[in-house]
TORMAR-499387 format. One line per 5 residues: number of its first residue (from 1); for each residue x, y, z of N, C-alpha, C, CB. Coordinates in steps of 0.05 Angstrom, whole numbers. Each point is the difference from the previous one (the first is absolute). Glycine has a CB too. Layout:
REM TORMAR-499387
NUM = X:Y:Z:X:Y:Z:X:Y:Z:X:Y:Z  ... .
***
This chain:
REM TORMAR-499387
1 = -375:79:-141:10:-8:-26:26:-16:4:-21:41:-22  22:-65:12:23:-17:3:21:7:-22:-29:-37:20  54:34:-13:22:5:-19:4:-25:-17:22:33:32  -15:-28:-57:7:-23:-17:26:-12:8:-25:21:-38  31:-45:28:24:-14:7:25:17:-8:-24:-44:-6 .
6 = 24:55:-18:22:16:-9:4:25:17:-7:-17:-46  -15:30:54:2:24:17:11:-7:27:-39:20:-24  30:-43:35:11:-9:26:29:-6:-2:-44:-18:12  53:6:-34:29:-5:-3:16:26:-2:-11:-43:-24  1:62:9:13:26:-2:2:15:27:-16:3:-48 .
11 = -7:-2:62:-1:13:26:18:-14:20:-46:15:-10  47:-42:10:17:-14:18:30:6:-5:-35:-36:4  42:39:-29:27:7:-7:7:28:9:-2:-30:-39  -16:49:35:5:28:10:2:0:30:-25:18:-40  7:-32:53:0:-1:30:27:-11:10:-50:-5:1 .
16 = 59:-17:-13:25:-13:9:25:17:-7:-23:-44:-5  23:56:-18:24:15:-8:2:28:11:0:-28:-41  -23:41:46:0:28:9:-10:2:29:-7:15:-48  -16:-27:53:-13:3:26:15:-14:22:-42:4:-24  51:-28:20:13:-15:21:26:13:9:-20:-41:-18 .
21 = 38:50:0:24:14:10:-7:25:16:24:-18:-39  -44:33:30:-8:24:15:-11:-8:28:-11:24:-43  -4:-46:44:-10:-10:26:22:-9:18:-43:-13:-23  64:0:12:23:-9:16:14:24:12:6:-40:-30  -3:61:15:13:25:10:-17:11:23:21:10:-45 .
26 = -47:-10:41:-18:11:21:1:-18:25:-31:19:-36  32:-45:33:1:-18:23:26:4:16:-28:-34:-25  50:37:11:26:4:13:0:27:14:23:-28:-34  -36:48:22:-2:27:13:-17:-2:25:4:22:-45  -25:-37:45:-17:-3:24:16:-13:22:-41:-4:-28 .
31 = 56:-17:22:16:-13:21:22:18:9:-10:-45:-20  21:61:3:21:19:7:-11:21:20:23:-7:-44  -48:16:40:-12:19:18:-4:-11:28:-23:19:-39  23:-46:41:-3:-13:26:25:1:17:-35:-29:-21  56:41:11:26:2:15:12:-27:6:-16:43:19 .
36 = 19:-60:-39:13:-26:3:-12:-16:23:42:20:-19  -66:-32:14:-13:-16:21:15:-26:4:-45:21:-11  37:-37:30:13:-27:3:-5:-17:-25:-7:2:50  25:-20:-54:-1:-16:-25:-27:-15:-4:50:-6:4  -61:-5:18:-25:-14:-3:-23:18:-8:16:-33:35 .
41 = -16:58:-24:-21:19:-8:4:9:-28:-4:15:47  28:-11:-55:6:8:-28:-9:-22:-19:39:27:16  -34:-52:-9:-9:-22:-17:-30:-1:-2:41:-26:13  -55:30:9:-29:0:1:-11:22:-18:0:-19:47  12:43:-45:-9:23:-17:4:-6:-29:11:31:37 .
46 = 13:-42:-45:5:-6:-28:-19:-22:-10:48:13:7  -54:-33:9:-18:-21:-9:-28:11:-3:28:-35:23  -37:52:-4:-27:12:-2:-2:18:-25:-4:-2:50  24:18:-54:0:18:-23:2:-16:-26:21:36:27  -7:-59:-26:3:-17:-24:-27:-11:-8:46:-11:14 .
51 = -63:4:5:-26:-10:-7:-20:22:-6:9:-39:29  -5:62:-17:-18:23:-4:0:10:-28:8:12:47  15:-12:-61:1:11:-27:-16:-17:-20:45:20:11  -47:-46:-5:-14:-18:-18:-30:2:1:38:-30:4  -49:37:19:-29:-1:4:-16:16:-21:9:-5:48 .
56 = -2:30:-54:-16:14:-20:3:-10:-29:4:40:30  17:-54:-35:6:-9:-28:-6:-30:-4:34:36:-3  -47:-48:22:-5:-29:-3:-15:-7:-25:0:-3:49  -20:19:-56:-16:-6:-24:16:3:-26:-41:15:25  62:1:-24:16:4:-24:18:-25:-5:-1:50:7 .
61 = 11:-62:15:19:-22:-3:-13:-27:-3:31:27:26  -57:-29:-20:-13:-26:-1:-1:-10:-29:-27:11:40  38:-35:-44:-1:-13:-27:20:10:-20:-47:-7:10  64:26:-3:19:11:-20:20:-21:-9:-6:45:21  14:-63:-3:20:-21:-7:-11:-23:-17:23:12:41 .
66 = -49:-12:-45:-12:-22:-15:-2:8:-30:-27:-14:40  19:-5:-56:-3:5:-29:-23:19:-4:19:-46:-12  -19:61:-10:-20:19:-6:-27:-15:-5:34:32:-20  -54:-27:37:-26:-13:-4:-15:9:-24:-2:-6:49  9:30:-60:-14:11:-23:13:-9:-26:-14:39:28 .
71 = 37:-51:-27:15:-8:-24:-14:-23:-14:43:17:20  -41:-18:-46:-12:-22:-15:17:-25:5:-19:31:-35  6:-54:39:16:-24:5:15:-9:-26:-33:-14:35  56:3:-31:16:-9:-23:-13:-24:-12:42:17:21  -41:-18:-48:-12:-23:-14:20:-22:-5:-32:31:-22 .
76 = 56:-28:33:21:-20:-4:-4:-23:20:32:36:-15  -32:-60:4:-3:-24:17:24:-18:-7:-50:4:2  64:-13:19:23:-18:-5:-9:-29:-2:29:32:24 .
***
């Protein structure tokens, strides 16, 4: 079942405002458990974790920045 445009916008907002900060805290905790690795390894871990959080939510964010495809077109012509 596909989510509607409005549902995807709402879920993307919740994910960005609640889920992403929690994920950032988790990523920093994971790197902290590594006992301060070399800078290059730390960067690789942060980049990998940065892409990892997006993978499950890709379908939610697709098309959210575009105009609502379900909205009625405006009848105004200039």
